[in-house]
Structures are given as C-alpha cells and as structure tokens.
C-alpha positions in Angstrom: 8.5 22.1 -9.2 7.5 19.7 -6.5 4.4 20.7 -4.6 3.0 18.8 -1.6 -0.6 17.7 -1.2 -1.1 20.4 1.5 0.3 23.2 -0.7 -1.9 22.2 -3.6 -4.9 22.0 -1.2 -4.1 25.5 0.1 -3.9 26.9 -3.4 -7.2 25.5 -4.3 -8.8 26.5 -1.0 -7.6 30.1 -1.5 -9.1 30.1 -5.0 -5.7 30.4 -6.7 -7.1 28.0 -9.4 -5.0 29.3 -12.3 -1.8 28.8 -10.3 -2.9 25.4 -9.2 -3.8 24.5 -12.8 -0.5 25.6 -14.1 1.3 23.4 -11.6 -0.8 20.4 -12.6 -0.2 21.1 -16.3 3.5 21.0 -15.7 3.4 17.7 -13.9 4.4 14.8 -16.1 3.0 12.1 -13.8 -0.7 11.9 -13.8 -1.3 9.8 -10.7 -4.5 9.5 -8.5 -3.6 12.8 -6.7 -3.2 14.6 -10.0 -6.7 13.5 -11.1 -8.1 14.3 -7.7 -6.8 17.9 -7.8 -7.9 18.3 -11.4 -11.4 17.2 -10.3 -11.5 19.7 -7.4 -10.4 22.5 -9.7 -12.9 21.5 -12.3 -15.7 21.5 -9.8 -14.8 25.0 -8.5 -14.9 26.2 -12.1 -18.4 24.5 -12.5 -17.0 22.0 -15.1 -19.0 19.1 -13.7 -18.3 16.5 -16.5 -14.6 17.1 -16.2 -14.7 16.9 -12.4 -16.6 13.6 -12.6 -14.2 12.2 -15.2 -11.1 13.0 -13.1 -12.4 11.8 -9.8 -13.5 8.5 -11.4 -10.0 8.0 -12.7 -8.5 8.9 -9.3 -10.8 6.3 -7.6 -9.8 3.6 -10.1 -6.1 4.4 -9.5 -6.5 4.4 -5.7 -9.6 2.4 -4.8 -11.4 2.9 -1.5 -9.3 5.9 -0.6 -11.6 7.9 1.8 -10.9 11.4 0.6 -11.5 10.4 -3.0 -14.7 8.5 -2.1 -16.0 11.5 0.0 -15.3 13.9 -2.8 -17.1 11.6 -5.4 -20.1 11.3 -3.0 -20.2 15.1 -2.6 -20.0 15.6 -6.4 -22.7 13.1 -7.2 -25.1 14.2 -4.5 -25.3 17.8 -5.6 -28.8 19.1 -5.0 -28.6 22.3 -7.0 -29.1 22.6 -10.7 -26.1 23.5 -12.9 -27.7 26.8 -13.7 -27.8 27.8 -10.1 -24.0 27.5 -9.9 -23.7 29.6 -13.1 -26.0 32.4 -11.8 -24.1 32.7 -8.6 -20.6 32.6 -10.1 -18.4 35.4 -11.2 -18.9 34.3 -14.9 -22.6 35.4 -14.9 -23.2 38.6 -16.8 -24.4 41.4 -14.6 -24.2 44.2 -17.0 -27.9 44.7 -17.2 -27.7 44.8 -21.0 -30.4 43.8 -23.4 -28.5 41.5 -25.6 -30.8 42.1 -28.6 -29.4 45.7 -28.6 -26.8 45.7 -31.4 -24.8 48.4 -29.6 -24.3 46.1 -26.6 -23.5 42.9 -28.4 -21.9 43.7 -31.8 -21.9 41.1 -34.6 -24.4 38.8 -32.8 -28.0 38.6 -34.0 -31.0 37.9 -31.8 -31.4 34.6 -33.7 -27.9 33.6 -32.8 -28.5 34.4 -29.1 -31.7 32.5 -29.0 -30.0 29.4 -30.5 -27.1 29.8 -28.0 -29.7 30.1 -25.1 -31.4 26.9 -26.2 -28.1 25.0 -26.3 -27.2 26.3 -22.8 -30.6 25.4 -21.5 -30.2 21.8 -22.8 -27.1 21.6 -20.6 -28.7 23.1 -17.5 -27.5 26.7 -18.1 -29.4 29.8 -19.1 -27.8 32.5 -21.3 -30.8 34.8 -21.5 -33.2 34.5 -18.6 -36.2 36.2 -20.3 -36.4 33.7 -23.2 
C-alpha cells in the first residue's frame, strides 16, 4: 500500500494513530519520512524517548530538512513535565477507585502498587497521586 506524505499527515492529524502505525509497520523501506512519522505518532502517544530516537534518525538521513528540524525543536523545547501529558491523556485512570481496595484491583498488593508508583515517578509519571 502506497500512502502519500499528505495522507499519512491527515491520518495522524485526525488521531487515527493505529491505522497510521499499521501502514508504517507494513512499509519495508525505513527512510527519513518513515522515521519522521514514527516520531510524530510516538509523541502523540506520549512516548518521548521513542519520538526523540526516530526524529534523530530522520534528521541524520535528511540533514537540515526544515520540517524535521522544526519538529525536533518542538520536541526538545517541551515546557511541560511528562506527568502532565499523562494526567491529561485518555490513558489516565479516572475511575475514582482506591487502588488499595482488593475488590477494585485484584491480585495486586498495596506494596506492589507503591513500588510501581515509585518507578513511574522516577520517569516523570505518577501512578498513585496520593503517595
């Protein structure tokens, strides 16, 4: 399946990220545009390390290309913390559940959750706000 730059941009802009990812995954040639689109999708999914890795590869494959340079500058000049993106994304849990309640989170102990929360906080996230 051959998709144009504009078609891929439209898919990403309309948040059809799974469809765009499937198209990229089926593409055998990983050129600068492939890495650029992989980076844009990763950023929209709040996968910052992956986004940075792909845009750096795109920039090496096509140096001084303005759209790539602009995207890289945007990625690197982010003023918000990673956790802000998480708390305002659709992945943030909004159930209002106390995760130390065994009925709510079966097979997970409070100790496990506290350890997971600590790991998330080391990377800028926050699994349990009150801890």
